[in-house]
N, CA, C and O atoms as a Tinker XYZ file with bonds, in Angstrom:
   188  protein
     1  N      0.721000   -1.207000   -0.191000    73     2
     2  CA    -0.059000    0.011000    0.131000    64     1     3
     3  C      1.019000    1.053000    0.079000    63     2     4     5
     4  O      2.142000    0.939000    0.569000    81     3
     5  N      0.483000    2.198000   -0.649000    73     3     6
     6  CA     1.164000    3.718000   -0.954000    64     5     7
     7  C      1.316000    4.209000    0.608000    63     6     8     9
     8  O      0.348000    4.248000    1.367000    81     7
     9  N      2.552000    4.553000    0.966000    73     7    10
    10  CA     2.655000    5.330000    2.364000    64     9    11
    11  C      1.750000    6.342000    2.565000    63    10    12    13
    12  O      1.170000    6.465000    3.644000    81    11
    13  N      1.562000    7.108000    1.600000    73    11    14
    14  CA     0.568000    8.372000    1.714000    64    13    15
    15  C     -0.880000    7.862000    2.090000    63    14    16    17
    16  O     -1.528000    8.339000    3.021000    81    15
    17  N     -1.293000    6.899000    1.316000    73    15    18
    18  CA    -2.640000    6.111000    1.803000    64    17    19
    19  C     -2.826000    5.782000    2.907000    63    18    20    21
    20  O     -3.868000    6.095000    3.481000    81    19
    21  N     -1.748000    4.975000    3.568000    73    19    22
    22  CA    -1.695000    4.442000    4.555000    64    21    23
    23  C     -1.729000    5.264000    5.953000    63    22    24    25
    24  O     -2.312000    4.919000    6.981000    81    23
    25  N     -0.962000    6.438000    5.737000    73    23    26
    26  CA    -1.057000    7.253000    6.761000    64    25    27
    27  C     -2.253000    8.320000    6.786000    63    26    28    29
    28  O     -2.321000    9.160000    7.684000    81    27
    29  N     -3.017000    8.254000    5.941000    73    27    30
    30  CA    -4.202000    9.113000    5.681000    64    29    31
    31  C     -5.162000    8.176000    6.349000    63    30    32    33
    32  O     -6.064000    8.640000    7.046000    81    31
    33  N     -5.017000    6.841000    6.174000    73    31    34
    34  CA    -6.165000    6.000000    6.845000    64    33    35
    35  C     -5.920000    5.696000    8.103000    63    34    36    37
    36  O     -6.813000    5.217000    8.802000    81    35
    37  N     -4.689000    5.923000    8.576000    73    35    38
    38  CA    -4.452000    6.008000    9.888000    64    37    39
    39  C     -4.811000    7.058000   10.697000    63    38    40    41
    40  O     -5.115000    6.909000   11.880000    81    39
    41  N     -4.789000    8.235000   10.056000    73    39    42
    42  CA    -5.355000    9.637000   10.661000    64    41    43
    43  C     -6.746000    9.430000   10.762000    63    42    44    45
    44  O     -7.261000    9.568000   11.872000    81    43
    45  N     -7.439000    9.123000    9.797000    73    43    46
    46  CA    -8.988000    8.862000    9.763000    64    45    47
    47  C     -9.359000    7.759000   10.824000    63    46    48    49
    48  O    -10.325000    7.982000   11.554000    81    47
    49  N     -8.717000    6.687000   10.945000    73    47    50
    50  CA    -9.038000    5.844000   11.754000    64    49    51
    51  C     -8.848000    6.273000   13.334000    63    50    52    53
    52  O     -9.727000    5.999000   14.150000    81    51
    53  N     -7.790000    6.881000   13.666000    73    51    54
    54  CA    -7.629000    7.780000   14.747000    64    53    55
    55  C     -8.772000    8.762000   15.261000    63    54    56    57
    56  O     -9.262000    8.772000   16.390000    81    55
    57  N     -9.115000    9.653000   14.099000    73    55    58
    58  CA   -10.158000   10.491000   14.128000    64    57    59
    59  C    -11.656000    9.862000   14.618000    63    58    60    61
    60  O    -12.492000   10.453000   15.302000    81    59
    61  N    -11.736000    8.661000   14.134000    73    59    62
    62  CA   -13.122000    7.961000   14.275000    64    61    63
    63  C    -13.019000    6.974000   15.344000    63    62    64    65
    64  O    -13.892000    6.139000   15.578000    81    63
    65  N    -11.742000    7.117000   16.090000    73    63    66
    66  CA   -11.628000    6.204000   17.346000    64    65    67
    67  C    -11.401000    4.601000   16.892000    63    66    68    69
    68  O    -11.597000    3.717000   17.726000    81    67
    69  N    -11.049000    4.332000   15.760000    73    67    70
    70  CA   -10.993000    2.951000   15.228000    64    69    71
    71  C     -9.684000    2.470000   15.001000    63    70    72    73
    72  O     -8.790000    3.262000   14.701000    81    71
    73  N     -9.468000    1.223000   15.114000    73    71    74
    74  CA    -8.230000    0.470000   14.715000    64    73    75
    75  C     -8.082000    0.745000   13.081000    63    74    76    77
    76  O     -8.997000    1.128000   12.352000    81    75
    77  N     -6.850000    0.488000   12.716000    73    75    78
    78  CA    -6.673000    0.732000   11.315000    64    77    79
    79  C     -7.558000   -0.423000   10.433000    63    78    80    81
    80  O     -8.110000   -0.246000    9.347000    81    79
    81  N     -7.522000   -1.430000   11.096000    73    79    82
    82  CA    -8.283000   -2.689000   10.488000    64    81    83
    83  C     -9.761000   -2.417000   10.577000    63    82    84    85
    84  O    -10.492000   -2.566000    9.598000    81    83
    85  N    -10.221000   -1.999000   11.811000    73    83    86
    86  CA   -11.697000   -1.470000   11.820000    64    85    87
    87  C    -12.034000   -0.579000   10.684000    63    86    88    89
    88  O    -13.001000   -0.738000    9.940000    81    87
    89  N    -10.992000    0.550000   10.599000    73    87    90
    90  CA   -11.459000    1.704000    9.585000    64    89    91
    91  C    -11.657000    1.028000    8.288000    63    90    92    93
    92  O    -12.691000    1.256000    7.659000    81    91
    93  N    -10.567000    0.039000    7.728000    73    91    94
    94  CA   -10.695000   -0.282000    6.371000    64    93    95
    95  C    -11.853000   -1.255000    6.190000    63    94    96    97
    96  O    -12.379000   -1.259000    5.077000    81    95
    97  N    -12.336000   -2.096000    7.141000    73    95    98
    98  CA   -13.530000   -2.955000    7.238000    64    97    99
    99  C    -14.868000   -1.910000    7.155000    63    98   100   101
   100  O    -15.844000   -2.185000    6.458000    81    99
   101  N    -14.777000   -0.746000    7.917000    73    99   102
   102  CA   -16.093000    0.023000    7.818000    64   101   103
   103  C    -16.015000    0.668000    6.454000    63   102   104   105
   104  O    -17.133000    0.933000    6.010000    81   103
   105  N    -14.958000    1.011000    5.627000    73   103   106
   106  CA   -15.014000    1.838000    4.640000    64   105   107
   107  C    -15.542000    0.712000    3.373000    63   106   108   109
   108  O    -16.350000    0.932000    2.470000    81   107
   109  N    -14.855000   -0.413000    3.641000    73   107   110
   110  CA   -15.402000   -1.532000    2.572000    64   109   111
   111  C    -16.948000   -1.890000    2.596000    63   110   112   113
   112  O    -17.657000   -2.059000    1.604000    81   111
   113  N    -17.409000   -1.989000    4.215000    73   111   114
   114  CA   -18.739000   -2.149000    4.094000    64   113   115
   115  C    -19.344000   -1.079000    3.665000    63   114   116   117
   116  O    -20.257000   -1.401000    2.905000    81   115
   117  N    -19.255000    0.030000    3.802000    73   115   118
   118  CA   -19.948000    1.231000    3.287000    64   117   119
   119  C    -20.168000    1.278000    1.899000    63   118   120   121
   120  O    -21.250000    1.442000    1.334000    81   119
   121  N    -18.828000    1.088000    1.288000    73   119   122
   122  CA   -18.651000    1.100000   -0.085000    64   121   123
   123  C    -19.635000   -0.031000   -0.727000    63   122   124   125
   124  O    -20.353000    0.264000   -1.683000    81   123
   125  N    -19.637000   -1.336000   -0.161000    73   123   126
   126  CA   -20.686000   -2.447000   -0.654000    64   125   127
   127  C    -21.877000   -2.102000   -0.490000    63   126   128   129
   128  O    -22.711000   -2.307000   -1.371000    81   127
   129  N    -22.208000   -1.456000    0.777000    73   127   130
   130  CA   -23.614000   -1.098000    0.968000    64   129   131
   131  C    -24.260000    0.067000   -0.210000    63   130   132   133
   132  O    -25.345000   -0.020000   -0.783000    81   131
   133  N    -23.286000    1.095000   -0.349000    73   131   134
   134  CA   -23.577000    1.965000   -1.415000    64   133   135
   135  C    -23.767000    1.450000   -2.870000    63   134   136   137
   136  O    -24.570000    2.020000   -3.609000    81   135
   137  N    -23.103000    0.471000   -3.260000    73   135   138
   138  CA   -23.146000   -0.222000   -4.368000    64   137   139
   139  C    -24.325000   -1.286000   -4.654000    63   138   140   141
   140  O    -24.538000   -1.916000   -5.690000    81   139
   141  N    -25.007000   -1.301000   -3.468000    73   139   142
   142  CA   -26.040000   -2.426000   -3.526000    64   141   143
   143  C    -25.536000   -3.778000   -3.391000    63   142   144   145
   144  O    -26.315000   -4.700000   -3.631000    81   143
   145  N    -24.378000   -4.020000   -3.050000    73   143   146
   146  CA   -23.804000   -5.548000   -3.143000    64   145   147
   147  C    -23.682000   -5.987000   -1.686000    63   146   148   149
   148  O    -23.205000   -7.100000   -1.467000    81   147
   149  N    -24.098000   -5.159000   -0.597000    73   147   150
   150  CA   -24.181000   -5.787000    0.896000    64   149   151
   151  C    -25.507000   -5.197000    1.406000    63   150   152   153
   152  O    -25.783000   -3.997000    1.420000    81   151
   153  N    -26.117000   -5.987000    1.733000    73   151   154
   154  CA   -27.617000   -5.319000    2.454000    64   153   155
   155  C    -27.450000   -4.621000    3.714000    63   154   156   157
   156  O    -26.503000   -4.992000    4.408000    81   155
   157  N    -28.201000   -3.662000    4.154000    73   155   158
   158  CA   -28.155000   -3.011000    5.382000    64   157   159
   159  C    -28.730000   -3.659000    6.243000    63   158   160   161
   160  O    -29.692000   -4.291000    5.806000    81   159
   161  N    -28.490000   -3.785000    7.534000    73   159   162
   162  CA   -29.243000   -4.480000    8.945000    64   161   163
   163  C    -30.803000   -3.971000    8.616000    63   162   164   165
   164  O    -31.055000   -2.860000    8.150000    81   163
   165  N    -31.653000   -4.834000    8.896000    73   163   166
   166  CA   -32.846000   -4.687000    9.043000    64   165   167
   167  C    -33.354000   -3.195000   10.028000    63   166   168   169
   168  O    -34.301000   -2.440000    9.807000    81   167
   169  N    -32.623000   -3.159000   10.825000    73   167   170
   170  CA   -32.977000   -2.037000   11.916000    64   169   171
   171  C    -32.146000   -0.617000   11.368000    63   170   172   173
   172  O    -31.928000    0.263000   12.202000    81   171
   173  N    -31.774000   -0.460000   10.199000    73   171   174
   174  CA   -31.018000    0.628000    9.906000    64   173   175
   175  C    -32.120000    1.521000    8.853000    63   174   176   177
   176  O    -32.496000    1.179000    7.731000    81   175
   177  N    -32.427000    2.567000    9.498000    73   175   178
   178  CA   -33.509000    3.346000    8.821000    64   177   179
   179  C    -33.190000    4.075000    7.461000    63   178   180   181
   180  O    -34.046000    4.361000    6.624000    81   179
   181  N    -31.858000    4.333000    7.356000    73   179   182
   182  CA   -31.365000    5.132000    6.130000    64   181   183
   183  C    -31.950000    4.307000    4.760000    63   182   184   185
   184  O    -32.025000    3.080000    4.683000    81   183
   185  N    -32.242000    5.015000    3.979000    73   183   186
   186  CA   -32.614000    4.623000    2.713000    64   185   187
   187  C    -31.546000    3.832000    1.889000    63   186   188
   188  O    -31.806000    3.448000    0.749000    81   187
């Protein structure tokens, strides 16, 4: 992974109080949901 990308992800994870692995998983899950490839939980009120 590019060093600048890794550093940006680490800062973002720190800002969101997540581990780097947790942040990457969150980003991937959000991307999958937005693309319609991963269903939202039944209790998620967002469209």
